[in-house]
SERO-4910 file (N, C-alpha, C, O; in steps of 0.05 Angstrom, whole numbers):
BEGIN
 pado doro    nc1    nc2    nc3   cac1   cac2   cac3    cc1    cc2    cc3    oc1    oc2    oc3
  Unk    A   1533    268   -774   1538    290   -754   1569    297   -750   1585    279   -746
  Unk    A   1575    321   -753   1601    332   -751   1614    326   -725   1602    325   -704
  Unk    A   1642    320   -729   1656    313   -705   1664    340   -692   1671    358   -708
  Unk    A   1666    344   -666   1674    365   -654   1706    362   -647   1713    344   -632
  Unk    A   1723    378   -657   1755    373   -653   1764    395   -631   1756    418   -633
  Unk    A   1780    386   -613   1791    402   -595   1819    397   -594   1828    374   -594
  Unk    A   1836    420   -592   1869    414   -592   1875    401   -564   1862    406   -544
  Unk    A   1895    386   -566   1907    378   -539   1919    398   -526   1925    418   -538
  Unk    A   1922    395   -499   1931    415   -481   1959    424   -494   1962    448   -497
  Unk    A   1976    408   -501   2004    414   -510   2004    431   -538   2023    443   -546
  Unk    A   1979    430   -553   1976    444   -576   1966    472   -576   1967    487   -596
  Unk    A   1956    480   -549   1946    509   -545   1967    529   -545   1986    527   -529
  Unk    A   1965    546   -560   1984    567   -562   1977    596   -550   1954    605   -551
  Unk    A   1997    609   -539   1989    635   -528   1979    653   -553   1959    667   -548
  Unk    A   1990    654   -576   1980    673   -593   1951    664   -601   1934    681   -604
  Unk    A   1945    640   -603   1920    630   -610   1896    640   -589   1874    647   -595
  Unk    A   1907    637   -564   1886    644   -542   1882    672   -542   1860    682   -539
  Unk    A   1905    689   -545   1900    717   -544   1883    725   -568   1866    742   -564
  Unk    A   1888    714   -594   1869    720   -614   1844    717   -609   1828    734   -615
  Unk    A   1836    694   -596   1809    685   -591   1797    705   -571   1774    714   -575
  Unk    A   1810    710   -553   1802    731   -531   1801    759   -539   1790    775   -524
  Unk    A   1811    768   -561   1813    792   -569   1787    803   -586   1786    827   -592
  Unk    A   1772    787   -592   1745    797   -604   1725    801   -582   1722    784   -564
  Unk    A   1710    823   -583   1690    828   -562   1668    809   -559   1660    802   -537
  Unk    A   1660    800   -581   1637    778   -579   1648    755   -564   1635    748   -544
  Unk    A   1672    742   -572   1681    720   -559   1690    726   -530   1688    709   -513
  Unk    A   1701    750   -525   1705    756   -498   1681    756   -482   1682    746   -459
  Unk    A   1656    766   -492   1632    767   -478   1625    737   -469   1617    732   -446
  Unk    A   1627    716   -491   1620    690   -489   1638    679   -465   1627    665   -447
  Unk    A   1664    685   -464   1678    675   -442   1675    686   -416   1681    672   -396
  Unk    A   1667    710   -415   1659    724   -389   1634    706   -382   1635    696   -360
  Unk    A   1613    701   -396   1590    690   -387   1595    660   -381   1581    649   -364
  Unk    A   1610    649   -392   1618    622   -385   1635    619   -357   1632    600   -342
  Unk    A   1651    640   -353   1666    643   -328   1646    647   -306   1651    637   -284
  Unk    A   1625    661   -309   1605    669   -292   1587    648   -282   1579    644   -259
  Unk    A   1579    633   -304   1557    612   -300   1567    586   -304   1552    567   -296
  Unk    A   1588    579   -313   1598    548   -317   1590    541   -345   1592    557   -364
  Unk    A   1582    516   -346   1572    506   -371   1545    515   -381   1525    515   -366
  Unk    A   1544    523   -409   1518    535   -418   1518    525   -447   1539    520   -459
  Unk    A   1492    523   -458   1487    516   -483   1490    543   -500   1486    565   -490
  Unk    A   1496    538   -526   1495    562   -542   1471    579   -544   1474    603   -551
  Unk    A   1449    569   -539   1422    588   -538   1421    598   -510   1408    619   -506
  Unk    A   1432    586   -492   1430    600   -466   1449    629   -464   1444    647   -448
  Unk    A   1467    628   -478   1482    653   -481   1470    677   -488   1476    699   -478
  Unk    A   1447    673   -510   1433    697   -519   1449    720   -531   1444    743   -524
  Unk    A   1467    713   -547   1483    734   -559   1468    747   -584   1465    731   -602
  Unk    A   1460    769   -588   1448    781   -608   1460    785   -636   1462    807   -647
  Unk    A   1468    760   -648   1481    759   -672   1472    737   -686   1458    720   -675
  Unk    A   1478    735   -713   1467    716   -733   1480    686   -723   1502    684   -712
  Unk    A   1464    669   -727   1471    640   -715   1499    629   -730   1515    615   -718
  Unk    A   1501    636   -753   1525    629   -769   1550    643   -760   1572    632   -760
  Unk    A   1547    667   -753   1568    684   -741   1572    675   -711   1595    676   -702
  Unk    A   1554    666   -695   1558    655   -672   1572    630   -672   1590    626   -656
  Unk    A   1567    614   -689   1579    589   -694   1612    593   -699   1630    580   -687
  Unk    A   1615    611   -717   1643    617   -726   1660    627   -698   1684    621   -695
  Unk    A   1645    644   -679   1659    654   -655   1664    626   -638   1687    621   -631
  Unk    A   1646    610   -633   1650    587   -620   1671    569   -631   1687    560   -615
  Unk    A   1673    563   -657   1696    550   -671   1721    559   -661   1737    543   -651
  Unk    A   1726    588   -666   1754    601   -661   1757    594   -631   1779    584   -624
  Unk    A   1740    597   -613   1746    593   -585   1752    566   -577   1768    562   -559
  Unk    A   1740    547   -589   1744    514   -589   1771    507   -597   1787    493   -584
  Unk    A   1775    520   -625   1799    510   -636   1823    523   -628   1846    516   -636
  Unk    A   1820    543   -612   1843    558   -598   1848    544   -569   1867    551   -555
  Unk    A   1832    527   -562   1834    516   -536   1823    530   -512   1828    523   -489
  Unk    A   1806    553   -518   1794    568   -495   1769    553   -482   1765    553   -458
  Unk    A   1754    542   -502   1732    528   -489   1731    495   -499   1747    486   -516
  Unk    A   1713    481   -487   1706    453   -494   1678    455   -500   1662    469   -487
  Unk    A   1670    439   -522   1642    436   -528   1636    407   -526   1652    390   -534
  Unk    A   1614    400   -516   1604    371   -516   1574    373   -525   1558    390   -518
  Unk    A   1569    353   -540   1543    347   -557   1525    329   -539   1534    307   -531
  Unk    A   1504    337   -534   1482    320   -518   1456    321   -536   1442    341   -535
  Unk    A   1451    301   -551   1426    305   -569   1429    328   -591   1447    328   -607
  Unk    A   1413    346   -589   1419    368   -608   1431    393   -598   1436    412   -612
  Unk    A   1435    391   -569   1448    414   -555   1478    410   -554   1490    389   -553
  Unk    A   1490    435   -556   1519    439   -552   1521    452   -521   1509    471   -513
  Unk    A   1537    438   -508   1545    452   -484   1575    456   -480   1593    439   -481
  Unk    A   1579    485   -474   1602    497   -476   1613    502   -444   1598    508   -426
  Unk    A   1639    498   -442   1652    505   -418   1680    514   -423   1692    505   -442
  Unk    A   1690    529   -408   1717    538   -409   1736    518   -400   1732    504   -380
  Unk    A   1759    517   -416   1781    497   -411   1800    510   -391   1824    510   -395
  Unk    A   1788    521   -368   1806    537   -348   1827    521   -337   1849    532   -332
  Unk    A   1825    496   -332   1845    480   -321   1870    479   -339   1893    485   -332
  Unk    A   1863    472   -362   1886    471   -385   1899    501   -388   1923    502   -391
  Unk    A   1884    523   -388   1891    553   -393   1907    557   -368   1930    567   -370
  Unk    A   1899    552   -347   1914    556   -322   1942    543   -318   1963    554   -310
  Unk    A   1940    520   -325   1965    502   -325   1985    512   -350   2009    511   -347
  Unk    A   1976    521   -370   1994    533   -392   2003    561   -389   2026    569   -395
  Unk    A   1984    577   -380   1989    606   -381   1976    617   -353   1955    630   -353
  Unk    A   1990    610   -330   1979    618   -302   1971    647   -300   1987    666   -307
  Unk    A   1947    651   -290   1934    677   -285   1922    694   -311   1909    715   -309
  Unk    A   1931    682   -337   1922    696   -359   1891    699   -360   1882    721   -364
  Unk    A   1879    682   -357   1850    682   -359   1835    701   -341   1817    715   -348
  Unk    A   1845    698   -315   1836    716   -291   1843    747   -299   1828    765   -294
  Unk    A   1867    749   -310   1877    776   -319   1857    790   -337   1846    812   -333
  Unk    A   1854    774   -358   1837    783   -381   1809    787   -370   1799    809   -374
  Unk    A   1796    770   -356   1773    774   -348   1769    796   -329   1748    808   -330
  Unk    A   1789    803   -311   1789    821   -293   1790    851   -309   1775    870   -304
  Unk    A   1808    851   -327   1812    877   -342   1783    882   -362   1777    905   -369
  Unk    A   1769    859   -369   1747    863   -386   1724    875   -366   1707    891   -374
  Unk    A   1725    866   -342   1703    878   -322   1708    907   -316   1689    923   -316
  Unk    A   1732    914   -311   1742    940   -307   1735    960   -327   1728    982   -321
  Unk    A   1739    951   -358   1733    963   -379   1702    971   -379   1694    994   -384
  Unk    A   1687    949   -373   1657    953   -380   1646    969   -353   1628    986   -355
  Unk    A   1657    964   -331   1644    975   -307   1659    997   -295   1649   1008   -275
  Unk    A   1683   1004   -303   1702   1022   -289   1695   1053   -292   1709   1070   -281
***
C-alpha cells in the first residue's frame, strides 16, 4: 500500500497553495470540505475520471491544503485549516468567500 505524504507546516508555501486553489475542480473540492468537514473521495461526487480526481487530491495534499488519512480502503480528506490559517491568516476564508461570490453573485 502506498504511503500518503503530507508536507510539514513549515514546508507549505504560498505559491503552492495558490496554485492548488487556482483550479476550478480543486477549488470545488476545498469548498465542499470547508462546508462539510472530513469527507471520503467518493462522498465528494465530482463528475470526472477517477485518475483525474486522484491527481487533484494529490496536488491539494502535496501543497498542504488538505490532509488525507486512510482507513481500510477509504481515504478521508479534510482541510488543513489550522496550518493554513497560522501561515496565511485569512487566505482560505478570502478565497472561499470570493468563490461563493463568483458562483452566486
